[in-house]
C-alpha positions in Angstrom: 0.0 0.0 0.0 1.3 3.4 -0.9 1.9 6.1 1.7 1.6 8.9 -0.9 -1.1 11.5 -0.2 -3.7 12.2 -2.8 -3.5 15.8 -3.7 -6.7 17.3 -5.2 -6.5 20.1 -7.7 -6.5 23.5 -6.0 -5.8 21.9 -2.6 -2.3 23.4 -2.5 -1.5 27.0 -3.3 -0.9 27.8 -6.9 2.6 29.1 -7.7 3.0 32.3 -9.7 6.5 33.0 -10.8 6.9 36.5 -12.1 10.7 36.7 -11.8 13.2 34.6 -9.8 16.8 35.9 -10.3 17.2 36.4 -6.5 15.2 33.4 -5.3 16.7 30.4 -3.5 16.3 27.1 -5.5 15.8 25.1 -2.3 12.9 27.2 -1.3 11.5 26.9 -4.9 11.7 23.1 -4.4 9.7 23.4 -1.2 7.0 25.4 -3.0 6.8 22.8 -5.8 6.7 19.8 -3.4 2.9 19.2 -3.7 2.7 19.8 -7.5 0.8 23.2 -7.5 -0.6 24.8 -10.6 2.4 26.7 -12.0 1.8 30.0 -13.7 4.7 32.1 -15.0 5.5 35.2 -17.1 7.2 34.7 -20.5 10.4 36.0 -18.9 10.6 33.1 -16.4 9.3 30.3 -18.6 12.7 29.4 -20.0 14.3 29.4 -16.6 11.6 27.1 -15.2 11.8 24.8 -18.2 15.7 24.7 -18.0 15.2 23.5 -14.3 12.8 20.8 -15.4 9.8 22.4 -13.8 6.4 21.6 -15.4 4.6 24.8 -16.4 0.8 24.9 -16.5 0.2 28.5 -17.8 2.3 31.1 -19.4 1.0 34.7 -19.3 1.4 36.1 -22.8 -0.4 38.1 -25.4 1.6 36.3 -28.1 2.8 32.9 -28.9 4.5 31.2 -25.9 6.8 29.1 -28.1 7.2 25.4 -27.8 8.9 25.0 -24.4 6.8 22.2 -23.1 3.8 20.2 -24.2 0.3 21.0 -22.7 1.2 24.5 -21.6 -1.8 26.8 -21.8 -1.4 30.5 -22.7 -3.2 33.0 -20.4 -3.7 36.3 -22.2 -3.0 39.3 -20.0 -6.1 41.1 -21.2 -4.5 44.5 -20.6 -3.4 43.6 -17.1 0.2 43.1 -16.0 1.3 39.5 -15.4 0.4 39.6 -11.7 -3.0 41.1 -12.3 -3.9 38.6 -15.1 -2.8 35.6 -13.0 -4.6 36.7 -9.8 -7.8 37.5 -11.7 -7.7 34.0 -13.2 -7.0 32.3 -9.8 -9.7 34.2 -8.0 -12.2 33.6 -10.9 -11.4 29.9 -10.8 -11.8 29.6 -7.0 -8.2 28.9 -6.0 -8.0 29.5 -2.3 -4.3 30.4 -2.2 -1.3 31.5 -4.2 2.5 31.7 -3.6 4.1 34.4 -5.7 7.8 34.6 -6.5 9.1 38.0 -7.6 12.3 40.0 -7.6 10.5 43.4 -7.7 7.7 44.1 -5.4 5.0 46.6 -6.3 2.3 46.2 -3.6 -0.3 48.0 -5.7 -0.3 44.9 -8.0 -1.7 42.9 -5.1 -3.9 45.3 -3.1 -7.1 44.4 -5.0 -6.6 40.7 -4.4 -5.4 40.8 -0.7 -8.9 40.0 0.6 -9.9 37.6 -2.2 -7.2 35.0 -2.1 -4.7 33.8 0.5 -1.6 35.5 -0.8 2.0 35.0 0.1 4.7 36.8 -1.9 8.4 35.7 -1.7 11.0 38.3 -2.6 14.7 37.6 -2.0 14.9 36.6 1.7 11.4 37.8 2.6 7.9 36.3 3.0 5.3 39.0 2.5 1.6 38.7 3.1 -1.5 40.8 4.1 -2.7 40.7 7.7 -5.9 42.0 9.4 -5.9 44.2 12.5 -5.4 42.1 15.6 -3.0 39.8 13.8 -0.9 37.8 16.2 1.9 35.2 15.5 4.4 33.3 17.6 8.0 34.0 16.8 11.3 33.4 18.6 13.2 36.4 20.0 15.2 38.5 17.7 13.2 37.8 14.5 12.5 40.8 12.2 9.1 42.0 10.9 8.7 44.9 8.5 5.4 46.7 7.9 5.3 47.5 4.2 2.0 49.4 4.1 1.6 52.8 5.7 -0.3 51.9 8.9 -2.8 54.2 10.5 -3.1 54.0 14.3 -0.5 51.2 14.5 -0.2 49.6 18.0 2.3 46.8 18.5 3.1 44.3 21.3 6.0 41.9 21.5 8.0 44.0 19.1 10.5 46.9 19.3 11.2 49.3 16.5 14.7 49.0 15.0 14.1 51.5 12.2 11.1 53.0 10.3 8.5 50.3 9.9 11.0 47.6 10.9 10.6 45.7 14.1 12.3 43.0 16.1 10.6 40.5 18.4 11.5 41.2 22.0 11.0 37.6 23.3 10.0 34.1 22.4 6.2 34.4 22.1 3.4 36.2 20.3 3.6 39.6 18.7 0.5 41.5 17.8 -0.4 44.2 15.3 -3.5 46.5 15.7 -4.3 49.2 13.1 -7.2 51.1 11.6 -7.2 50.0 7.9 -8.7 46.7 6.6 -5.3 45.1 6.2 -1.5 45.7 6.0 1.2 43.9 4.2 4.0 42.7 6.4 7.3 41.0 5.6 9.2 38.4 7.6 12.8 37.7 7.0 13.4 34.0 6.0 16.6 32.1 6.4 
């Protein structure tokens, strides 16, 4: 009898690869572990193909070329690559997506922050939206950065190290309270 788990489509977060010049290959392997739907920009398709990674969708308004068989083309429809992919994922009821990018422009993700569980990986950071009252356990000395401009920000379990950058003061929970619907925060990852 096999000990393999059966993974149903859309059970795991989709993977959107916008650019990956600064992304760790071991982390990429972890994100691919459960065979997610892989969507990429035309600029990253060749890199993924060269690494032997199966691509499901390429975001392109032209011909995607013949990199792999069974690759579908997702027209951008006037959106940038992030917008086209997120619109598709939300429309097709994907519950979550991991995004890999070298350049972060939060405005590309604001509209979708409350529509899909969104985690963005950039260099050595994991970025995601949180609601007011967000609380998470972290060991002492971990760094958290608030990427949005918070209104009425109140923190506990954190001390400021510079503008919008904080360090956990002890092993335990830190909490963020603020006035807007959500903020994007970044955690440093090893």
